[in-house]
C-alpha atoms as a printed R data frame, in Angstrom:
    type eleno elety resid chain resno       x       y       z
1   ATOM     1    CA   MET     A     1   2.398  15.248  14.510
2   ATOM     2    CA   VAL     A     2  -0.420  13.921  12.069
3   ATOM     3    CA   LYS     A     3  -3.077  12.398  13.930
4   ATOM     4    CA   ILE     A     4  -5.882  10.047  12.690
5   ATOM     5    CA   GLY     A     5  -8.798   9.504  15.382
6   ATOM     6    CA   ASN     A     6  -6.485   8.690  18.362
7   ATOM     7    CA   ILE     A     7  -3.422   7.296  16.237
8   ATOM     8    CA   GLN     A     8  -0.458   9.704  16.489
9   ATOM     9    CA   LEU     A     9   1.842   9.550  13.514
10  ATOM    10    CA   PRO     A    10   4.886  11.777  12.917
11  ATOM    11    CA   ASP     A    11   5.321  14.664  11.233
12  ATOM    12    CA   PHE     A    12   4.647  13.743   7.607
13  ATOM    13    CA   PRO     A    13   4.235  10.231   7.826
14  ATOM    14    CA   LEU     A    14   5.058   7.717   4.847
15  ATOM    15    CA   LEU     A    15   2.202   4.954   4.565
16  ATOM    16    CA   LEU     A    16   2.545   1.950   2.882
17  ATOM    17    CA   ALA     A    17  -0.379   1.134   0.036
18  ATOM    18    CA   PRO     A    18  -2.506  -1.555   0.332
19  ATOM    19    CA   MET     A    19  -1.688  -3.990  -2.331
20  ATOM    20    CA   GLU     A    20  -3.442  -7.162  -3.737
21  ATOM    21    CA   ASP     A    21  -1.177 -10.144  -3.674
22  ATOM    22    CA   VAL     A    22   1.696  -8.196  -2.283
23  ATOM    23    CA   SER     A    23   1.257  -6.206   1.126
24  ATOM    24    CA   ASP     A    24   0.746  -9.135   3.047
25  ATOM    25    CA   PRO     A    25   2.440  -9.621   6.674
26  ATOM    26    CA   PRO     A    26   5.742 -10.903   5.539
27  ATOM    27    CA   PHE     A    27   6.005  -7.796   2.946
28  ATOM    28    CA   ARG     A    28   4.868  -5.445   5.734
29  ATOM    29    CA   ALA     A    29   7.725  -6.750   7.894
30  ATOM    30    CA   VAL     A    30  10.426  -5.598   5.904
31  ATOM    31    CA   CYS     A    31   8.747  -2.506   5.068
32  ATOM    32    CA   LYS     A    32   8.510  -1.328   8.738
33  ATOM    33    CA   ASP     A    33  11.951  -2.127   9.194
34  ATOM    34    CA   ASN     A    34  12.639   0.244   7.106
35  ATOM    35    CA   GLY     A    35  10.803   3.083   7.878
36  ATOM    36    CA   ALA     A    36   6.688   2.855   6.733
37  ATOM    37    CA   ASP     A    37   4.898   4.698   9.712
38  ATOM    38    CA   LEU     A    38   1.429   3.455   8.755
39  ATOM    39    CA   MET     A    39   0.296   0.324   6.666
40  ATOM    40    CA   TYR     A    40  -2.738  -1.511   5.541
41  ATOM    41    CA   THR     A    41  -3.649  -5.192   4.718
42  ATOM    42    CA   GLU     A    42  -4.408  -6.297   0.996
43  ATOM    43    CA   PHE     A    43  -8.052  -5.360   0.346
44  ATOM    44    CA   ILE     A    44 -10.506  -7.906   1.589
45  ATOM    45    CA   SER     A    45 -14.118  -8.319   0.092
46  ATOM    46    CA   SER     A    46 -16.743  -7.865   2.252
47  ATOM    47    CA   GLU     A    47 -18.843 -10.335   1.232
48  ATOM    48    CA   GLY     A    48 -15.832 -12.463   1.462
49  ATOM    49    CA   LEU     A    49 -15.365 -11.731   5.204
50  ATOM    50    CA   ILE     A    50 -19.179 -12.696   5.999
51  ATOM    51    CA   ARG     A    51 -18.991 -16.016   4.131
52  ATOM    52    CA   ASP     A    52 -16.123 -16.805   6.262
53  ATOM    53    CA   ALA     A    53 -13.949 -17.283   3.159
54  ATOM    54    CA   ILE     A    54 -10.523 -18.702   3.998
55  ATOM    55    CA   LYS     A    55  -8.679 -16.517   2.045
56  ATOM    56    CA   SER     A    56 -10.416 -13.301   2.899
57  ATOM    57    CA   ARG     A    57  -9.886 -14.315   6.648
58  ATOM    58    CA   LYS     A    58  -6.354 -15.035   6.446
59  ATOM    59    CA   LYS     A    59  -5.983 -11.209   5.397
60  ATOM    60    CA   LEU     A    60  -7.124 -10.081   8.600
61  ATOM    61    CA   ASP     A    61  -3.978 -11.498  10.530
62  ATOM    62    CA   ILE     A    62  -2.096  -8.646  12.002
63  ATOM    63    CA   PHE     A    63   1.004  -8.748  14.375
64  ATOM    64    CA   ASP     A    64   1.854  -6.137  16.963
65  ATOM    65    CA   TYR     A    65   5.155  -5.013  15.483
66  ATOM    66    CA   GLU     A    66   3.214  -3.749  12.442
67  ATOM    67    CA   ARG     A    67   1.376  -0.893  14.912
68  ATOM    68    CA   PRO     A    68  -0.382   0.842  13.725
69  ATOM    69    CA   VAL     A    69  -1.858  -0.938  10.841
70  ATOM    70    CA   GLY     A    70  -4.899  -0.576   9.231
71  ATOM    71    CA   ILE     A    71  -7.314  -3.567   8.071
72  ATOM    72    CA   GLN     A    72  -9.075  -2.531   4.240
73  ATOM    73    CA   ILE     A    73 -12.184  -3.582   3.086
74  ATOM    74    CA   PHE     A    74 -14.045  -3.167   0.129
75  ATOM    75    CA   GLY     A    75 -18.030  -3.806  -1.314
76  ATOM    76    CA   GLY     A    76 -20.963  -2.016  -2.816
77  ATOM    77    CA   ASP     A    77 -23.602  -2.787  -0.266
78  ATOM    78    CA   GLU     A    78 -24.341  -0.928   3.163
79  ATOM    79    CA   GLU     A    79 -25.518  -4.333   5.153
80  ATOM    80    CA   SER     A    80 -22.511  -6.549   4.024
81  ATOM    81    CA   LEU     A    81 -19.688  -3.353   4.750
82  ATOM    82    CA   SER     A    82 -21.316  -3.098   8.416
83  ATOM    83    CA   LEU     A    83 -21.005  -6.486   8.800
84  ATOM    84    CA   ALA     A    84 -17.381  -6.711   7.809
85  ATOM    85    CA   ALA     A    85 -16.490  -3.948   9.862
86  ATOM    86    CA   LYS     A    86 -18.113  -5.545  13.092
87  ATOM    87    CA   ILE     A    87 -15.706  -8.532  11.942
88  ATOM    88    CA   VAL     A    88 -12.860  -6.558  11.536
89  ATOM    89    CA   GLU     A    89 -13.275  -4.837  14.717
90  ATOM    90    CA   VAL     A    90 -12.621  -7.805  16.800
91  ATOM    91    CA   THR     A    91  -9.342  -8.227  15.495
92  ATOM    92    CA   ASN     A    92  -8.430  -5.432  16.853
93  ATOM    93    CA   PRO     A    93  -6.598  -3.353  13.994
94  ATOM    94    CA   ASP     A    94  -5.510   0.450  14.694
95  ATOM    95    CA   LEU     A    95  -7.999   1.694  11.835
96  ATOM    96    CA   LEU     A    96 -10.251   0.595   9.298
97  ATOM    97    CA   ASP     A    97  -9.830   1.811   5.389
98  ATOM    98    CA   ILE     A    98 -12.694   1.430   3.158
99  ATOM    99    CA   ASN     A    99 -11.341   1.035  -0.565
100 ATOM   100    CA   PHE     A   100 -12.938   2.979  -3.139
101 ATOM   101    CA   GLY     A   101 -10.003   2.881  -5.406
102 ATOM   102    CA   CYS     A   102  -9.595  -0.453  -7.046
103 ATOM   103    CA   PRO     A   103 -10.050   0.280 -10.798
104 ATOM   104    CA   VAL     A   104 -10.140  -3.662 -12.108
105 ATOM   105    CA   LYS     A   105 -13.040  -4.736 -13.718
106 ATOM   106    CA   LYS     A   106 -13.797  -7.627 -11.262
107 ATOM   107    CA   VAL     A   107 -14.407  -5.219  -8.821
108 ATOM   108    CA   ALA     A   108 -14.921  -1.746  -9.893
109 ATOM   109    CA   LEU     A   109 -17.937  -3.239 -12.305
110 ATOM   110    CA   LYS     A   110 -19.693  -4.949  -9.736
111 ATOM   111    CA   GLY     A   111 -20.275  -1.473  -7.976
112 ATOM   112    CA   ALA     A   112 -17.318  -1.784  -5.322
113 ATOM   113    CA   GLY     A   113 -13.401  -0.171  -5.154
114 ATOM   114    CA   ALA     A   114 -13.223   2.745  -7.898
115 ATOM   115    CA   GLY     A   115 -16.832   1.616  -8.948
116 ATOM   116    CA   VAL     A   116 -18.503   3.325  -6.441
117 ATOM   117    CA   LEU     A   117 -17.136   6.906  -7.881
118 ATOM   118    CA   ARG     A   118 -19.854   7.003 -10.268
119 ATOM   119    CA   ASP     A   119 -22.362   7.267  -7.495
120 ATOM   120    CA   ILE     A   120 -21.174   9.699  -4.720
121 ATOM   121    CA   ASP     A   121 -24.302   9.224  -2.836
122 ATOM   122    CA   LEU     A   122 -23.962   5.871  -2.460
123 ATOM   123    CA   MET     A   123 -20.197   6.262  -1.684
124 ATOM   124    CA   VAL     A   124 -21.561   8.502   1.305
125 ATOM   125    CA   ARG     A   125 -23.919   5.935   2.253
126 ATOM   126    CA   LEU     A   126 -21.367   3.209   2.260
127 ATOM   127    CA   THR     A   127 -18.943   5.259   4.396
128 ATOM   128    CA   ASP     A   128 -21.602   6.547   6.685
129 ATOM   129    CA   ALA     A   129 -22.669   2.936   7.367
130 ATOM   130    CA   VAL     A   130 -19.190   1.827   8.117
131 ATOM   131    CA   VAL     A   131 -18.372   4.510  10.644
132 ATOM   132    CA   LYS     A   132 -21.703   3.883  12.694
133 ATOM   133    CA   SER     A   133 -21.007  -0.014  12.784
134 ATOM   134    CA   THR     A   134 -17.472   0.663  14.566
135 ATOM   135    CA   THR     A   135 -15.697   2.320  17.180
136 ATOM   136    CA   LEU     A   136 -12.562   2.030  15.166
137 ATOM   137    CA   PRO     A   137 -11.369   5.093  13.219
138 ATOM   138    CA   VAL     A   138 -12.316   4.912   9.755
139 ATOM   139    CA   THR     A   139 -10.576   6.122   6.757
140 ATOM   140    CA   VAL     A   140 -10.993   5.965   3.171
141 ATOM   141    CA   LYS     A   141  -8.801   5.532  -0.094
142 ATOM   142    CA   THR     A   142  -9.965   6.761  -3.468
143 ATOM   143    CA   ARG     A   143  -9.360   7.887  -6.903
144 ATOM   144    CA   LEU     A   144  -9.741  11.424  -8.483
145 ATOM   145    CA   GLY     A   145 -12.993  10.401 -10.188
146 ATOM   146    CA   TRP     A   146 -14.311   7.697 -12.497
147 ATOM   147    CA   ASP     A   147 -13.028   9.591 -15.544
148 ATOM   148    CA   ASP     A   148 -11.843  12.918 -16.873
149 ATOM   149    CA   HIS     A   149 -15.469  14.390 -16.828
150 ATOM   150    CA   THR     A   150 -16.182  13.372 -13.656
151 ATOM   151    CA   LYS     A   151 -13.337  14.429 -10.887
152 ATOM   152    CA   ASN     A   152 -15.263  14.632  -8.135
153 ATOM   153    CA   ILE     A   153 -12.812  14.304  -5.242
154 ATOM   154    CA   GLU     A   154 -13.366  18.178  -3.806
155 ATOM   155    CA   GLU     A   155 -17.082  17.044  -3.035
156 ATOM   156    CA   VAL     A   156 -16.260  13.344  -2.293
157 ATOM   157    CA   ALA     A   157 -13.610  14.717   0.506
158 ATOM   158    CA   GLU     A   158 -16.133  17.102   2.280
159 ATOM   159    CA   ARG     A   159 -18.887  14.692   2.283
160 ATOM   160    CA   LEU     A   160 -17.112  11.989   3.558
161 ATOM   161    CA   GLN     A   161 -15.388  14.189   6.473
162 ATOM   162    CA   ASP     A   162 -18.849  15.159   7.279
163 ATOM   163    CA   VAL     A   163 -20.156  11.647   7.625
164 ATOM   164    CA   GLY     A   164 -17.120  10.817   9.920
165 ATOM   165    CA   ILE     A   165 -13.912   9.417   8.275
166 ATOM   166    CA   LYS     A   166 -10.547  10.379   9.977
167 ATOM   167    CA   ALA     A   167  -8.242  10.782   6.680
168 ATOM   168    CA   LEU     A   168  -8.272  10.420   3.324
169 ATOM   169    CA   ALA     A   169  -5.994   8.723   0.720
170 ATOM   170    CA   ILE     A   170  -6.296   9.764  -2.760
171 ATOM   171    CA   HIS     A   171  -4.625   8.474  -5.688
172 ATOM   172    CA   GLY     A   172  -3.891  10.947  -8.543
173 ATOM   173    CA   ARG     A   173  -5.693   9.089 -11.293
174 ATOM   174    CA   THR     A   174  -8.975   8.298 -12.209
175 ATOM   175    CA   ARG     A   175 -10.312   4.960 -12.903
176 ATOM   176    CA   THR     A   176 -10.466   5.023 -16.515
177 ATOM   177    CA   GLN     A   177  -6.812   5.882 -16.146
178 ATOM   178    CA   MET     A   178  -6.002   2.804 -14.433
179 ATOM   179    CA   TYR     A   179  -2.142   3.046 -13.987
180 ATOM   180    CA   LYS     A   180  -1.714   4.640 -17.221
181 ATOM   181    CA   GLY     A   181  -0.141   8.030 -17.654
182 ATOM   182    CA   GLU     A   182   1.174  10.726 -15.127
183 ATOM   183    CA   ALA     A   183  -0.673  11.025 -11.477
184 ATOM   184    CA   ASP     A   184  -1.822  14.429 -11.473
185 ATOM   185    CA   TRP     A   185  -1.895  15.768  -7.769
186 ATOM   186    CA   THR     A   186  -3.361  19.262  -8.603
187 ATOM   187    CA   LEU     A   187  -6.726  18.184  -7.283
188 ATOM   188    CA   ILE     A   188  -5.258  16.529  -4.314
189 ATOM   189    CA   GLY     A   189  -3.481  19.614  -3.631
190 ATOM   190    CA   LYS     A   190  -6.581  21.375  -3.822
191 ATOM   191    CA   VAL     A   191  -8.731  19.062  -1.400
192 ATOM   192    CA   LYS     A   192  -5.805  19.589   0.987
193 ATOM   193    CA   ASN     A   193  -5.848  23.432   1.128
194 ATOM   194    CA   ASN     A   194  -9.909  23.446   1.140
195 ATOM   195    CA   PRO     A   195 -10.375  25.608   4.218
196 ATOM   196    CA   ARG     A   196 -13.611  23.280   5.116
197 ATOM   197    CA   ILE     A   197 -11.017  19.967   5.286
198 ATOM   198    CA   SER     A   198  -9.564  19.541   8.780
199 ATOM   199    CA   ILE     A   199  -9.049  15.544   8.311
200 ATOM   200    CA   PRO     A   200  -5.284  14.515   7.179
201 ATOM   201    CA   ILE     A   201  -5.160  14.003   3.520
202 ATOM   202    CA   PHE     A   202  -2.480  11.880   1.964
203 ATOM   203    CA   GLY     A   203  -1.194  11.874  -1.659
204 ATOM   204    CA   ASN     A   204  -0.598   8.762  -3.918
205 ATOM   205    CA   GLY     A   205   0.578   7.909  -7.286
206 ATOM   206    CA   ASP     A   206   4.031   7.670  -8.812
207 ATOM   207    CA   ILE     A   207   6.638   8.751  -5.762
208 ATOM   208    CA   ASP     A   208   9.149   7.080  -6.889
209 ATOM   209    CA   SER     A   209  12.141   9.245  -5.027
210 ATOM   210    CA   PRO     A   210  13.174  11.344  -2.424
211 ATOM   211    CA   GLU     A   211  13.251  14.280  -4.386
212 ATOM   212    CA   LYS     A   212   9.922  13.512  -6.210
213 ATOM   213    CA   ALA     A   213   8.471  13.263  -2.569
214 ATOM   214    CA   LEU     A   214  10.061  16.700  -1.124
215 ATOM   215    CA   GLU     A   215   8.876  18.182  -4.202
216 ATOM   216    CA   TYR     A   216   5.093  16.931  -3.880
217 ATOM   217    CA   LYS     A   217   5.382  17.709  -0.289
218 ATOM   218    CA   ASN     A   218   6.310  21.495  -0.604
219 ATOM   219    CA   ARG     A   219   4.211  21.875  -3.871
220 ATOM   220    CA   TYR     A   220   1.018  20.425  -2.776
221 ATOM   221    CA   GLY     A   221   1.265  20.782   1.012
222 ATOM   222    CA   VAL     A   222  -0.204  17.058   1.649
223 ATOM   223    CA   ASP     A   223   0.099  15.794   5.312
224 ATOM   224    CA   GLY     A   224   1.709  12.704   3.992
225 ATOM   225    CA   ILE     A   225   2.590  10.504   1.173
226 ATOM   226    CA   MET     A   226   1.552   6.807   0.343
227 ATOM   227    CA   ILE     A   227   4.208   4.657  -1.522
228 ATOM   228    CA   GLY     A   228   2.875   1.429  -3.002
229 ATOM   229    CA   ARG     A   229   4.719   0.226  -6.446
230 ATOM   230    CA   ALA     A   230   7.920   1.507  -5.586
231 ATOM   231    CA   ALA     A   231   8.210  -0.299  -2.126
232 ATOM   232    CA   ILE     A   232   7.916  -3.662  -4.127
233 ATOM   233    CA   GLY     A   233  11.578  -5.382  -3.767
234 ATOM   234    CA   TYR     A   234  12.780  -1.763  -2.668
235 ATOM   235    CA   PRO     A   235  11.496  -0.941   1.103
236 ATOM   236    CA   TRP     A   236  14.431   1.051   1.755
237 ATOM   237    CA   ILE     A   237  12.429   4.078  -0.073
238 ATOM   238    CA   PHE     A   238  10.981   5.100   3.168
239 ATOM   239    CA   ASN     A   239  13.983   5.741   5.049
240 ATOM   240    CA   GLU     A   240  15.564   7.039   2.007
241 ATOM   241    CA   ILE     A   241  12.692   9.893   1.872
242 ATOM   242    CA   LYS     A   242  13.098  10.430   5.354
243 ATOM   243    CA   HIS     A   243  16.612  11.353   5.436
244 ATOM   244    CA   PHE     A   244  16.217  13.313   2.469
245 ATOM   245    CA   ILE     A   245  13.322  15.619   3.410
246 ATOM   246    CA   LYS     A   246  15.490  16.028   7.111
247 ATOM   247    CA   THR     A   247  18.774  16.537   5.529
248 ATOM   248    CA   GLY     A   248  18.749  17.027   1.912
249 ATOM   249    CA   GLU     A   249  21.176  14.198   1.460
250 ATOM   250    CA   HIS     A   250  20.941  10.643   0.239
251 ATOM   251    CA   LEU     A   251  21.559   7.602   2.253
252 ATOM   252    CA   PRO     A   252  23.768   5.236   0.488
253 ATOM   253    CA   ALA     A   253  22.344   2.787  -1.851
254 ATOM   254    CA   PRO     A   254  21.686  -0.879  -0.194
255 ATOM   255    CA   THR     A   255  24.608  -2.968  -0.882
256 ATOM   256    CA   ILE     A   256  24.281  -6.715  -1.818
257 ATOM   257    CA   GLU     A   257  24.505  -7.409   1.843
258 ATOM   258    CA   ASP     A   258  21.625  -5.483   2.539
259 ATOM   259    CA   ARG     A   259  19.805  -6.786  -0.222
260 ATOM   260    CA   VAL     A   260  20.047 -10.404   0.591
261 ATOM   261    CA   ALA     A   261  19.361 -10.130   4.072
262 ATOM   262    CA   VAL     A   262  16.280  -8.390   3.502
263 ATOM   263    CA   CYS     A   263  15.391 -10.610   1.118
264 ATOM   264    CA   LYS     A   264  16.174 -13.833   3.435
265 ATOM   265    CA   LYS     A   265  13.646 -11.988   6.143
266 ATOM   266    CA   HIS     A   266  10.884 -11.834   3.562
267 ATOM   267    CA   LEU     A   267  11.245 -15.588   2.831
268 ATOM   268    CA   HIS     A   268  11.235 -16.361   6.161
269 ATOM   269    CA   LYS     A   269   8.385 -14.481   7.226
270 ATOM   270    CA   SER     A   270   6.458 -15.855   4.312
271 ATOM   271    CA   VAL     A   271   7.044 -19.473   4.952
272 ATOM   272    CA   GLU     A   272   6.254 -18.589   8.667
273 ATOM   273    CA   TRP     A   273   2.950 -16.953   8.146
274 ATOM   274    CA   LYS     A   274   1.773 -19.291   4.972
275 ATOM   275    CA   ASN     A   275   3.933 -22.605   5.265
276 ATOM   276    CA   PRO     A   276   6.611 -23.697   3.508
277 ATOM   277    CA   VAL     A   277   5.151 -24.777   0.123
278 ATOM   278    CA   VAL     A   278   3.128 -21.723  -0.405
279 ATOM   279    CA   GLY     A   279   5.590 -19.427   1.571
280 ATOM   280    CA   VAL     A   280   8.338 -20.439  -1.024
281 ATOM   281    CA   ASN     A   281   5.931 -20.115  -4.298
282 ATOM   282    CA   GLU     A   282   4.588 -17.117  -3.156
283 ATOM   283    CA   MET     A   283   7.903 -15.313  -2.286
284 ATOM   284    CA   ARG     A   284   8.962 -16.198  -6.213
285 ATOM   285    CA   ARG     A   285   7.302 -13.173  -7.595
286 ATOM   286    CA   HIS     A   286   9.832 -10.847  -5.498
287 ATOM   287    CA   TYR     A   287  13.171 -12.135  -6.091
288 ATOM   288    CA   ALA     A   288  13.321 -10.197  -9.430
289 ATOM   289    CA   ASN     A   289  12.709  -7.057  -7.732
290 ATOM   290    CA   TYR     A   290  15.070  -7.341  -4.738
291 ATOM   291    CA   LEU     A   291  17.908  -8.456  -7.227
292 ATOM   292    CA   LYS     A   292  17.146  -5.669  -9.765
293 ATOM   293    CA   GLY     A   293  20.114  -4.067 -11.545
294 ATOM   294    CA   LEU     A   294  22.729  -6.873 -11.148
295 ATOM   295    CA   PRO     A   295  24.463  -7.538 -14.068
296 ATOM   296    CA   ASN     A   296  24.084 -11.310 -15.514
297 ATOM   297    CA   ILE     A   297  21.630 -11.838 -12.804
298 ATOM   298    CA   LYS     A   298  19.285 -14.286 -14.837
299 ATOM   299    CA   GLU     A   299  20.428 -17.558 -14.141
300 ATOM   300    CA   TYR     A   300  20.627 -17.085 -10.277
301 ATOM   301    CA   ARG     A   301  17.313 -15.756 -10.784
302 ATOM   302    CA   ASN     A   302  15.908 -18.681 -12.459
303 ATOM   303    CA   LYS     A   303  17.405 -20.810 -10.149
304 ATOM   304    CA   LEU     A   304  15.359 -19.041  -7.045
305 ATOM   305    CA   VAL     A   305  12.057 -19.170  -8.735
306 ATOM   306    CA   THR     A   306  12.643 -22.942  -9.243
307 ATOM   307    CA   LEU     A   307  13.657 -24.522  -5.828
308 ATOM   308    CA   LYS     A   308  11.514 -25.730  -3.419
309 ATOM   309    CA   SER     A   309  13.247 -25.319  -0.071
310 ATOM   310    CA   VAL     A   310  14.251 -22.695   2.022
311 ATOM   311    CA   GLU     A   311  17.743 -24.109   2.722
312 ATOM   312    CA   GLU     A   312  18.616 -24.307  -1.350
313 ATOM   313    CA   ILE     A   313  17.243 -20.485  -1.665
314 ATOM   314    CA   ASN     A   314  19.421 -19.293   0.728
315 ATOM   315    CA   ALA     A   315  22.310 -21.053  -0.401
316 ATOM   316    CA   VAL     A   316  21.675 -19.670  -3.742
317 ATOM   317    CA   LEU     A   317  21.528 -15.989  -2.074
318 ATOM   318    CA   ASN     A   318  24.465 -16.544  -0.165
319 ATOM   319    CA   GLU     A   319  26.194 -17.232  -3.287
320 ATOM   320    CA   ILE     A   320  24.527 -14.286  -4.914
321 ATOM   321    CA   GLU     A   321  26.018 -12.084  -1.933
322 ATOM   322    CA   LYS     A   322  29.522 -13.438  -2.422
323 ATOM   323    CA   VAL     A   323  29.769 -13.112  -6.125
324 ATOM   324    CA   TYR     A   324  28.413  -9.661  -6.160
325 ATOM   325    CA   THR     A   325  30.296  -8.354  -2.888
326 ATOM   326    CA   GLY     A   326  31.340  -4.485  -3.787
327 ATOM   327    CA   TYR     A   327  28.881  -4.258  -6.696
328 ATOM   328    CA   THR     A   328  27.970  -0.183  -6.426
329 ATOM   329    CA   PHE     A   329  24.113  -0.025  -7.335
330 ATOM   330    CA   GLU     A   330  23.427   3.057  -9.297
331 ATOM   331    CA   LYS     A   331  20.921   5.773  -7.848
332 ATOM   332    CA   THR     A   332  17.914   5.634 -10.371
333 ATOM   333    CA   PRO     A   333  14.532   6.180  -9.906
334 ATOM   334    CA   ILE     A   334  12.811   3.295  -9.114
335 ATOM   335    CA   GLU     A   335  10.519   1.570 -12.037
336 ATOM   336    CA   LEU     A   336   7.057   1.455 -11.178
337 ATOM   337    CA   VAL     A   337   5.912  -1.979 -12.842
338 ATOM   338    CA   ASN     A   338   2.368  -3.332 -12.431
339 ATOM   339    CA   TYR     A   339   2.951  -7.432 -12.671
340 ATOM   340    CA   HIS     A   340  -0.833  -8.556 -11.750
341 ATOM   341    CA   GLU     A   341  -4.086  -8.065 -13.730
342 ATOM   342    CA   LYS     A   342  -5.440  -8.106 -10.571
343 ATOM   343    CA   CYS     A   343  -5.978  -4.948  -8.507
344 ATOM   344    CA   PRO     A   344  -1.693  -4.408  -7.324
345 ATOM   345    CA   VAL     A   345  -2.234  -1.144  -6.355
346 ATOM   346    CA   ASN     A   346  -5.715   0.333  -5.646
């Protein structure tokens, strides 16, 4: 069993990564259904929370069926992060996570997210301020370092543990890499195997199959794995990994009936949470991922992204299910795609 403060997770938990414009409550609901053990909100600006910005406040929405769930904040100022932590605590999440990983310019170059990796003393002060401002377990998500010359994650892990964080998730790339190249888990393994480290260490980056999850579990000894892009349009990956680790066998690929059912639930939750207009519009980014691999699907996909009512969308999804009943999906590695210029995965 893995513990984060007083939160008890199963052996080798699978975490859903916080993803801007992706990991909202509707998406988290379908991931929870399919085996995610711990989930996080989209990252929330500390300044936005303090200003009472509507979009930032909306991201604080969490629901009991999601638990355990963490709220993730970012910022580069001790006072702002401290105040944001107090605001977050009122919403009663299970934990509070600090984002020191988002690499996009509008975050990192303003001294937040992965930008803090250029000043480890500041990172420690910011973390210490948050830990002292809340009774919630505080965790951190970060990267290996700013660039290839400053891969200081081993020092970072020790110093953040010393100021009181309860777990650390590490993305196996530097800030300058963004999402390019292959994630390097070597340093993640070194952090986990450091005798000074007693908190759970979660690895993140490029996990796109049950085989890779088991290989990295065994090779690097991490306490669990955080999955981001591979879950977009494919929430089944959590249960597939769990089953493979336990039995060495693959679960059958989700059928067209499975895909349509999850897509419908995602749509329903999106409309329920946001409102019919916004819910329908924001769901459009997900259809291609749920229907990936189906031959001659373009015409249906084009319909789905233009229709404006839930009833019309459900009718098209029903037609897709009927047309493709019995279609066998190939078990191929999931394509890791970034389709936002924002910080899709931090």
